[in-house]
C-alpha positions as CSV (number, residue, x, y, z in Angstrom):
1,M,1.9,14.5,-7.8
2,K,4.1,17.6,-8.2
3,K,1.5,19.6,-6.4
4,G,1.3,17.1,-3.5
5,K,-2.0,15.6,-4.6
6,N,-2.8,12.1,-6.0
7,P,-4.3,11.8,-9.4
8,S,-8.0,11.1,-9.2
9,G,-8.6,7.3,-8.6
10,W,-5.1,6.7,-7.4
11,Q,-3.5,6.1,-3.9
12,V,-0.1,6.2,-2.5
13,H,0.5,2.6,-1.1
14,H,3.1,1.6,1.5
15,N,4.9,-1.5,0.2
16,L,5.8,-2.4,3.8
17,P,3.0,-1.2,6.1
18,L,3.8,1.4,8.7
19,D,2.6,-0.9,11.5
20,D,5.0,-3.6,10.3
21,G,8.1,-1.4,10.3
22,G,7.6,0.4,7.0
23,T,8.3,4.1,6.6
24,N,7.1,7.1,4.6
25,D,10.4,7.0,2.6
26,F,9.9,7.4,-1.2
27,E,11.4,3.9,-1.7
28,N,8.6,2.3,0.4
29,L,5.8,4.1,-1.6
30,T,4.0,3.1,-4.8
31,L,1.4,5.0,-6.7
32,I,-1.3,2.5,-7.4
33,Q,-4.8,2.6,-8.9
34,N,-7.4,2.6,-6.2
35,H,-9.9,0.2,-7.9
36,P,-9.3,-2.7,-8.0
37,Y,-5.6,-2.9,-7.0
38,H,-5.2,-0.8,-3.9
39,K,-8.6,-1.9,-2.5
40,A,-7.7,-5.6,-3.1
41,I,-4.3,-5.4,-1.4
42,T,-5.7,-3.4,1.6
43,N,-8.7,-5.7,2.0
44,T,-6.5,-8.8,1.9
45,Q,-4.1,-7.3,4.5
46,K,-7.0,-6.4,6.8
47,T,-8.5,-9.9,6.5
48,L,-5.2,-11.6,7.2
49,T,-4.5,-9.4,10.3
50,K,-8.0,-8.8,11.7
51,D,-7.6,-11.3,14.6
52,L,-4.2,-10.0,15.7
53,T,-3.8,-8.1,18.9
54,H,-1.1,-5.6,19.9
55,G,2.2,-7.6,20.2
56,D,1.0,-10.6,18.2
57,S,3.3,-11.7,15.3
58,I,2.7,-14.0,12.3
59,D,4.5,-14.5,9.1
60,I,2.6,-13.3,6.0
61,D,3.7,-13.0,2.4
62,W,2.5,-9.4,1.8
63,P,1.7,-8.6,-1.8
64,I,4.2,-5.9,-2.8
65,P,4.0,-4.3,-6.2
66,K,7.4,-4.5,-7.9
67,Y,7.1,-1.3,-9.9
68,N,5.8,2.2,-9.6
69,I,2.7,2.6,-11.8
70,Y,1.7,6.1,-13.0
71,P,-1.4,7.1,-14.9
72,K,-1.1,8.5,-18.4
73,G,-0.8,12.3,-18.6
74,E,-0.2,12.8,-14.8
C-alpha cells in the first residue's frame, strides 16, 4: 500500500459507492480481500441495482465493513 499498489488478492472498496454520493476520501475506503468478500459485496450491489435507470432512487441497506482489514505482512 505504501507504494500505491494493492496487495495481491485484495481490493480497495468504497464503503459508500461513488455513484451514491461516496468519495475517494480515506475514511470511505476499506482494504478488503477480493475473494470471497469484495466479489460478494459487489455482486450483491449490482444485483440490487441492475434495474435502476439514471435518476431512479430506492432505499437499500448496503453491506458496509466496519473495520479496515489488512493482510499479514503487507
